[in-house]
C-alpha positions in Angstrom: 52.8 80.9 101.0 56.3 81.3 99.5 54.7 83.0 96.4 52.8 85.4 98.7 56.0 86.3 100.6 57.9 86.8 97.4 55.0 89.1 96.1 55.1 91.1 99.4 58.9 91.5 99.0 58.6 92.7 95.4 55.9 95.2 96.4 57.9 96.4 99.3 61.0 96.8 97.2 59.1 99.0 94.9 58.4 101.3 97.9 61.7 100.8 99.8 64.1 101.4 97.0 63.1 105.0 95.9 62.5 106.1 99.5 65.9 104.8 100.7 67.8 106.3 97.9 65.9 109.6 98.3 66.6 109.8 102.0 70.3 109.0 101.8 70.9 110.9 98.6 73.0 108.2 96.9 72.3 105.1 94.7 73.0 101.6 96.0 73.3 98.2 94.2 70.4 95.9 93.8 71.9 93.3 96.2 72.3 95.8 99.1 68.8 97.2 98.6 67.3 93.7 98.6 69.1 92.9 101.9 67.9 96.2 103.4 64.3 95.5 102.4 64.5 92.0 103.9 65.8 93.4 107.2 63.0 96.0 107.2 60.4 93.3 106.6 62.0 91.1 109.3 62.0 93.8 111.9 58.5 95.1 111.2 56.7 92.0 112.6 58.5 91.7 116.0 58.4 95.5 116.3 54.6 95.5 115.8 54.2 92.8 118.5 56.5 94.7 120.9 54.6 98.0 120.4 51.0 96.8 120.1 51.0 93.3 121.5 49.3 90.1 120.2 45.8 90.9 121.4 43.1 92.3 119.0 43.2 96.0 118.4 40.5 97.9 120.3 41.5 101.5 119.6 40.3 103.9 117.0 41.1 103.8 113.3 43.2 107.0 113.5 45.4 105.5 116.3 45.8 102.3 114.2 47.0 104.3 111.2 49.4 106.2 113.5 50.9 103.0 114.9 51.2 101.5 111.4 53.1 104.6 110.1 55.4 104.5 113.2 56.1 100.8 112.8 56.9 101.3 109.1 59.2 104.2 109.7 61.1 102.5 112.5 61.4 99.3 110.5 62.7 101.2 107.5 65.2 102.9 109.8 66.8 99.5 110.4 67.2 99.0 106.6 68.7 102.4 106.2 71.2 101.7 109.1 72.2 98.5 107.3 72.8 100.5 104.0 75.0 103.1 105.8 77.0 100.4 107.7 77.5 98.4 104.5 78.7 101.5 102.7 81.1 102.3 105.5 82.6 98.8 105.8 82.5 97.8 102.1 82.2 100.9 99.9 80.3 100.5 96.6 82.7 99.4 93.9 85.3 98.0 96.3 84.3 94.4 95.5 84.5 93.1 91.9 81.3 92.1 90.1 80.6 88.4 89.8 81.3 88.1 86.1 84.5 90.1 86.5 85.5 87.9 89.3 85.1 84.8 87.3 86.9 86.3 84.3 89.8 87.6 86.3 90.2 84.7 88.7 92.9 83.0 86.7 94.7 86.3 86.2 94.5 87.1 89.9 95.9 83.7 90.9 98.8 84.2 88.5 99.5 87.7 89.8 99.4 86.5 93.4 101.9 83.7 92.6 104.2 86.2 90.9 103.8 88.7 93.8 104.7 86.0 96.3 107.7 85.0 94.1 108.9 88.6 94.0 108.6 88.9 97.8 110.5 85.6 98.2 113.3 87.0 95.9 113.5 90.2 98.0 113.7 88.3 101.3 116.2 85.9 99.8 118.6 88.7 99.0 118.1 90.4 102.5 115.7 93.2 101.5 112.9 92.2 103.8 113.8 94.8 106.6 113.5 97.6 104.0 110.1 96.4 102.8 108.8 96.3 106.4 110.3 99.8 107.2 112.7 98.5 109.9 115.7 99.8 107.9 116.0 102.9 105.7 118.3 103.1 102.6 120.9 105.8 102.8 121.5 105.5 106.5 124.1 102.7 106.4 127.8 103.1 106.3 129.8 102.7 103.1 130.0 98.9 103.5 126.3 98.7 104.3 125.4 100.7 101.2 127.6 98.6 99.0 125.9 95.4 100.3 122.5 96.9 99.9 123.3 98.0 96.3 124.6 94.5 95.4 121.6 92.8 97.0 119.2 95.1 95.2 120.9 94.5 91.8 120.8 90.7 92.2 117.2 90.8 93.3 116.1 92.9 90.3 118.1 90.8 87.9 116.5 87.6 89.2 113.0 89.1 89.1 113.0 89.5 85.4 112.6 91.9 82.5 110.3 94.5 84.1 112.4 94.8 87.3 115.6 95.0 85.3 114.1 97.9 83.5 113.1 99.4 86.8 116.6 99.1 88.1 118.0 100.8 85.0 115.5 103.7 85.5 116.5 104.0 89.2 120.2 104.0 88.3 119.6 107.4 86.7 117.8 108.9 89.7 120.8 109.9 92.0 118.4 112.6 93.4 116.4 110.0 95.3 118.7 107.0 95.9 122.3 106.9 97.2 125.0 107.4 94.4 126.6 104.0 95.3 123.3 102.3 94.7 122.8 104.1 91.4 126.2 103.1 90.3 125.6 99.4 91.1 122.2 99.4 89.4 123.8 100.8 86.2 125.5 97.4 85.8 122.2 95.7 85.1 122.2 94.3 81.5 119.1 94.0 79.3 120.4 90.9 77.5 118.3 87.7 77.0 118.2 84.6 74.9 116.6 85.3 71.5 113.0 84.1 71.1 112.5 81.3 68.5 111.9 82.4 64.9 108.5 80.8 64.5 107.0 83.1 67.2 108.7 86.2 65.7 107.4 85.3 62.2 103.9 84.9 63.6 104.1 88.4 65.1 105.3 89.9 61.8 102.6 88.2 59.8 99.8 89.2 62.3 101.0 92.8 62.5 101.8 93.4 58.8 98.9 91.4 57.5 100.8 89.5 54.8 103.5 86.9 54.4 107.1 88.2 54.7 108.0 87.3 51.1 105.2 89.6 49.9 106.7 92.6 51.9 110.5 92.0 51.9 112.8 90.9 49.2 115.1 89.3 51.9 114.8 88.7 55.6 117.6 87.4 57.8 116.1 85.2 60.5 119.1 85.5 62.8 118.6 88.4 65.1 121.1 91.2 64.9 120.4 92.0 68.6 118.0 90.6 71.3 116.8 92.4 74.3 114.0 91.7 76.8 111.3 93.6 74.9 112.2 93.3 71.3 114.6 91.7 68.8 116.2 93.4 65.7 116.6 91.8 62.3 118.2 92.9 59.0 116.1 92.8 55.9 115.8 94.3 52.4 112.6 95.8 51.0 111.2 95.1 47.6 112.8 98.3 46.2 116.2 97.0 47.4 116.4 99.4 50.4 118.4 97.9 53.3 116.4 98.1 56.6 116.4 96.9 60.1 113.2 95.5 61.6 112.4 95.7 65.3 110.0 93.1 66.5 108.3 92.8 69.9 108.9 89.5 71.6 105.8 87.2 71.7 103.8 87.3 75.0 106.0 90.1 76.5 103.0 92.5 76.9 101.1 90.3 79.2 104.2 89.6 81.3 105.0 93.3 81.6 101.4 94.2 82.6 101.4 91.6 85.3 104.8 92.8 86.6 103.7 96.4 86.5 100.7 95.6 88.6 103.1 94.0 91.1 105.4 97.1 91.0 102.5 99.3 91.9 101.4 97.0 94.7 105.0 97.0 96.1 105.0 100.8 95.8 101.8 101.1 97.8 103.2 98.7 100.4 106.4 100.8 100.8 104.6 104.1 100.9 102.2 102.8 103.5 104.7 101.0 105.7 107.9 103.0 105.4 109.0 106.6 106.1 111.6 106.5 103.3 109.0 105.2 100.8 106.7 108.2 101.6 109.7 110.6 101.4 110.8 109.3 98.0 107.3 109.2 96.6 107.6 105.7 95.4 104.0 105.5 94.2 104.6 108.4 91.8 107.8 106.8 90.7 106.0 103.5 90.0 103.3 105.3 88.0 105.8 107.1 85.9 107.8 103.9 85.3 104.6 102.1 84.3 103.7 104.8 81.8 107.2 104.7 80.3 107.1 100.9 80.0 103.8 100.9 78.2 105.1 103.6 75.8 108.1 101.3 75.2 105.8 98.4 74.3 104.0 100.6 71.7 106.3 101.0 68.8 104.1 103.7 67.3 105.4 106.0 70.1 109.0 105.4 69.0 108.0 106.0 65.4 106.5 109.3 66.4 109.7 110.1 68.4 111.8 109.4 65.3 109.7 111.7 63.2 109.7 114.5 65.8 113.5 114.3 66.5 114.4 114.2 62.8 112.2 117.4 62.2 113.8 119.3 65.1 116.1 122.3 64.5 119.0 120.5 66.1 119.0 117.7 63.6 117.7 119.6 60.6 120.3 122.3 60.9 123.2 119.8 61.2 124.8 118.0 58.4 126.8 115.7 60.8 123.9 113.9 62.4 121.5 111.4 60.9 118.2 109.9 62.2 117.2 106.7 60.4 114.3 107.0 58.0 111.1 105.5 59.1 109.0 103.2 56.9 105.5 103.8 58.3 103.8 101.3 55.9 105.9 98.5 57.5 105.5 99.7 61.1 102.8 98.9 63.7 102.4 98.7 67.4 104.7 95.7 67.6 106.9 96.1 64.4 109.1 98.9 63.5 110.9 99.1 60.1 113.6 101.8 59.6 116.6 102.6 57.4 119.7 100.6 58.1 122.7 102.7 58.9 126.2 101.4 58.0 128.7 102.2 60.7 130.4 101.2 63.9 129.3 101.8 67.5 130.7 105.1 68.9 132.1 103.3 71.9 134.4 101.3 69.7 135.2 104.0 67.1 138.5 105.4 68.5 140.6 103.5 66.0 138.2 104.3 63.1 138.3 108.0 64.0 142.1 108.1 64.0 142.4 106.0 60.7 140.0 108.4 58.9 141.7 111.5 60.2 138.5 112.8 61.9 138.6 115.4 64.6 137.3 113.8 67.8 136.7 117.2 69.5 134.5 118.2 66.6 132.5 115.0 66.9 132.1 115.5 70.6 131.0 119.2 70.1 128.5 118.0 67.5 127.0 115.5 69.9 126.9 118.0 72.8 125.5 120.8 70.8 122.8 118.5 69.4 121.7 117.4 72.9 121.7 120.9 74.3 119.8 122.1 71.3 117.2 119.4 71.7 116.8 120.3 75.4 116.8 124.1 75.2 115.3 124.7 71.8 113.4 121.7 70.4 112.0 120.4 73.7 112.3 116.8 72.6 115.6 115.1 73.3 117.3 111.7 73.3 116.9 110.5 76.9 119.5 107.7 76.7 122.5 108.9 74.7 125.0 106.2 75.7 127.7 105.1 73.2 125.7 102.1 72.0 122.9 104.4 70.7 125.3 106.2 68.2 127.0 105.0 65.1 130.0 106.5 63.4 128.9 106.1 59.8 131.2 105.4 56.9 130.9 109.0 55.6 132.0 110.4 58.9 128.6 111.4 60.2 127.0 110.2 63.4 123.8 108.1 63.3 121.3 108.4 66.2 119.6 105.1 67.2 116.9 103.8 69.7 114.5 106.8 70.1 112.1 104.7 72.2 113.2 106.8 75.2 112.9 110.5 74.7 112.3 113.4 77.1 109.9 116.2 76.6 110.0 119.7 78.1 107.3 122.3 78.1 108.1 125.9 76.8 108.3 127.3 80.4 110.9 124.7 81.5 112.9 125.3 78.3 113.0 129.0 78.9 114.2 128.4 82.5 116.9 126.0 81.3 118.0 128.6 78.8 118.3 131.2 81.5 120.2 128.7 83.6 122.7 128.2 80.8 123.1 131.9 80.4 123.7 132.4 84.1 126.4 129.7 84.0 128.0 131.5 81.0 128.0 134.8 82.9 129.0 133.2 86.2 126.0 134.6 88.0 124.9 132.4 90.9 121.9 134.6 91.8 120.4 134.3 88.2 121.3 130.6 88.2 119.4 130.1 91.5 116.4 131.9 90.2 116.4 129.8 87.0 116.9 126.6 89.1 113.8 127.4 91.2 111.7 127.7 88.1 112.9 124.3 86.9 112.3 122.3 90.1 109.4 122.0 92.5 110.0 124.5 95.3 108.7 123.9 98.9 106.5 126.4 100.7 109.5 127.7 102.8 113.0 127.9 101.4 116.2 129.6 102.4 117.1 131.3 99.2 120.3 132.8 100.5 121.6 129.4 101.5 120.6 128.0 98.1 122.4 130.9 96.4 125.6 130.2 98.3 125.4 126.5 97.6 124.9 127.2 93.8 127.8 129.7 93.9 130.1 127.2 95.5 129.0 124.6 93.0 129.8 126.9 90.1 133.2 127.8 91.6 134.1 124.1 92.1 133.0 122.7 88.7 132.7 125.6 86.2 136.2 127.0 86.5 138.8 126.8 83.7 140.6 123.5 83.4 138.3 121.6 85.7 137.7 118.0 84.6 134.0 117.1 84.8 132.4 113.8 85.6 129.4 112.1 87.3 130.4 113.7 90.6 129.3 117.1 89.3 125.7 115.9 88.7 125.7 114.0 92.1 126.7 117.3 93.9 124.0 119.2 92.0 121.5 116.6 93.2 122.8 116.9 96.7 122.1 120.6 96.6 118.6 120.0 95.4 117.9 117.4 98.0 119.4 119.3 101.0 117.1 122.2 100.2 114.1 119.9 99.8 113.5 120.8 96.2 111.6 118.3 94.1 113.0 117.3 90.7 110.3 116.7 88.0 110.9 113.5 86.1 111.5 115.3 82.8 114.2 117.5 84.4 115.8 114.4 86.0 115.9 113.0 82.5 117.8 116.1 81.3 120.4 115.7 84.0 120.7 112.0 83.3 121.1 112.7 79.5 123.8 115.3 80.2 125.7 112.9 82.5 125.4 110.1 79.9 126.5 112.3 77.0 129.5 113.4 79.0 130.5 109.7 79.3 129.8 109.1 75.6 132.0 112.0 74.5 134.8 111.0 76.8 135.0 107.7 74.9 136.0 109.5 71.7 137.5 112.8 73.0 138.8 112.4 76.6 140.0 116.0 76.8 136.6 117.5 75.7 135.8 120.7 77.7 132.2 120.4 78.6 132.1 123.8 80.4 133.6 125.7 77.4 131.1 123.9 75.0 128.2 124.9 77.3 129.3 128.5 77.3 129.9 128.5 73.6 126.4 127.1 73.0 124.8 129.7 75.4 126.7 132.5 73.7 125.7 131.4 70.3 122.1 131.0 71.4 122.1 134.6 72.8 123.4 135.9 69.5 120.7 134.0 67.6 118.0 135.5 69.9 119.4 139.0 69.3 119.4 138.7 65.6 117.1 141.1 63.8 114.7 138.4 62.5 114.6 136.7 66.0 114.0 140.1 67.8 111.2 141.0 65.3 109.6 137.6 65.7 109.8 137.8 69.5 108.4 141.3 69.5 105.5 140.3 67.3 104.7 137.3 69.5 104.8 139.4 72.7 102.7 142.2 71.1 100.1 139.7 69.9 99.8 138.5 73.5 99.6 142.0 75.0 97.1 143.5 72.6 94.0 141.9 74.0 95.0 142.9 77.5 95.8 146.5 76.4 92.4 146.8 74.7 90.7 145.8 77.9 92.8 147.9 80.2 91.2 151.3 79.8 87.7 149.9 80.3 88.8 148.1 83.5 90.5 151.2 84.9 87.3 153.2 84.2 85.2 150.6 86.0 87.5 150.6 89.0 87.5 154.5 89.2 83.7 154.5 88.9 83.3 152.0 91.7 85.7 153.8 93.9 83.9 157.1 93.3 80.5 155.7 94.2 81.8 153.8 97.2 81.1 150.4 95.7 84.7 149.3 95.3 85.2 145.8 96.8 87.7 142.9 96.7 86.7 139.3 96.2 88.8 136.9 98.2 88.3 133.2 98.2 88.8 131.8 101.7 90.4 128.3 101.9 91.3 128.3 98.3 94.3 126.1 99.0 93.6 122.4 99.2 95.9 122.0 102.2 93.9 124.6 104.2 90.7 122.9 103.4 92.1 119.5 104.6 93.3 121.2 107.8 89.9 122.8 108.5 88.1 119.6 107.6 90.3 117.6 110.1 89.6 120.1 112.8 85.8 120.0 112.2 86.0 116.2 112.3 87.7 116.3 115.7 85.2 118.9 117.0 82.3 116.8 115.7 83.7 113.7 117.4 84.0 115.6 120.7 80.4 116.8 120.4 79.1 113.3 119.6 81.2 111.8 122.4 80.0 114.4 125.0 76.4 113.9 123.8 76.6 110.2 124.1 78.2 110.5 127.6 75.5 112.8 128.9 72.7 110.6 127.5 74.4 107.6 129.1 74.5 109.2 132.5 70.9 110.3 132.2 69.7 106.8 131.2 71.8 105.0 133.9 70.3 107.3 136.5 66.7 106.8 135.3 64.7 104.2 137.3 62.0 102.0 135.9 61.5 100.9 132.3 61.2 97.4 130.9 63.3 94.8 132.6 65.9 92.9 130.5 67.2 90.9 133.4 66.5 90.9 137.1 69.2 93.5 137.7 69.1 95.6 134.5 66.5 97.6 132.7 66.2 98.5 129.0 67.2 102.1 129.9 70.4 100.9 131.6 71.3 98.7 128.6 71.0 101.7 126.3 73.0 103.8 128.8 75.9 101.3 129.0 76.0 101.1 125.1 76.1 104.9 124.9 78.9 104.9 127.5 81.0 102.6 125.3 80.4 104.8 122.3 81.4 107.9 124.3 84.6 106.2 125.4 85.5 105.1 121.9 84.9 108.6 120.5 86.9 110.3 123.2 89.8 107.8 122.8 89.8 108.5 119.0 90.1 112.2 119.6 92.9 111.7 122.1 94.9 109.5 119.6 94.5 112.2 116.9 95.7 114.8 119.4 98.7 112.8 120.6 99.7 112.0 117.0 100.2 115.7 116.1 104.0 116.4 115.8 104.0 119.1 118.5 101.9 117.1 121.0 103.9 113.9 121.4 104.9 112.9 124.9 108.6 112.6 125.5 
């Protein structure tokens, strides 16, 4: 009997599966189709008894076939209803497959433990109300902001390497967090205890594919520096070249991946539960941070950055800046071998500059012109130019280190930044505002006159002669951007951060350096370069090459337009609802209208059924018609309440 039932199920599956997928227009998993087929088979028997009865059939053959078809169709409807409800409650793909679940179970348990550990750390330091949306950062008084900043720094420091890196990134985003919080987060230090040498040696051997004594003439096993992601060692190649070797710490990739998953979960939590999380776009921030961290774990990215920066015009045209030479044959995803530069950190080089008789203003101008050139001309710039990433070499040149973090700008943004610098040089707030609007994300509605006045006041305050610049200038610029609801792209925020950082770096060696004069000098020199005959000829050639195809097509298009107008066939094609926001708005309205129609239909049917007498009796006081009527009345009430909630949630319709 069991074999017969299994055979019937298999035969019915052969019929049910293609019909169900054809009628619903989508594909379902084997498990759901099997359950749907079982429900259909289970319903068919009782339904046949209810419609035909248990007595022997006495009607005609045609009537029997009609009843059989009706029973099959109604039974299959039950299976289709199950498939639709299952898709609504548990969408396809929302549950992991069995083999994936077994494989990832241990990882999920570890992530859950780490997630709970991070939440405990946040609550321990008093950050629980911010996670639940009960409090919003930036709305406290000065003392409250200072306490929040300190608690956040301590929590990130205790959470480990990934969250320390996250805090360091947030410390550069004064456009989205209060300046006092950014200042406090800048105190986070990426210093850890060095990993044991055996683990480092294993990484080197695995990555380079040979023992160290076959690749290096000498290798100092004491790290020159140790950070959370990598450690740096000194070595000598077989050709007696002195190099430094950057090695990724063993096991750090798995730890970072796990923590990045937690960062994304926390970002989703904050964006879902808090207004300030949605306003700051914390999910986008988390995604950008995750991408940057994964790039930092791949040393081939830093190797490419070194090659690109060294080939840029700003470095190639300068005899005062040096990028370490890369040894690609000794570099992999987890190992980076580069030339060793002999010098002293720029932050501690004041005495050396004075002893050698070097001009600190010239060194500062070299650094500043290099960064501006990388930003405005090359499009690839050092995103973290703090004093520790520069060396004053023994020959008086400056060595540039740690190119794992670079910024990249597209040509349109570079052009806008160049126009912004020229507007500053000319003292033109209108042109500066126009260039600024091309750099940032502009909202749909903006008061440009107010923005022009704010930019003009900013230029008057900070760009006058003899004004001492500092981080406050960039904070005020971010305040202007925030107050006018302008969005700052991450790459542009990296430019502002780099400029603020280089200002602090230069002030360490040349406290009286005039940043405004250097900016204007750079802008003026850049204008002269662009007006040179070779540059003008190259620009004209490029523009003409772009215009020629359009000019060739222009007469033919004008002729077509004139012919269409003459014959009365001239028309204009306009795409309605081309904007995604318009489509979402219309879709939401249609959904509400559909809910109203369904609710009204269910209500009318409920009233008709409740007023209909007769029908099969379910109980002594209720018929089958009344049972259907009461169910439809509940459906009508739910749909109407849903529409009312949507209406009352509209900003202009809230009751006060």
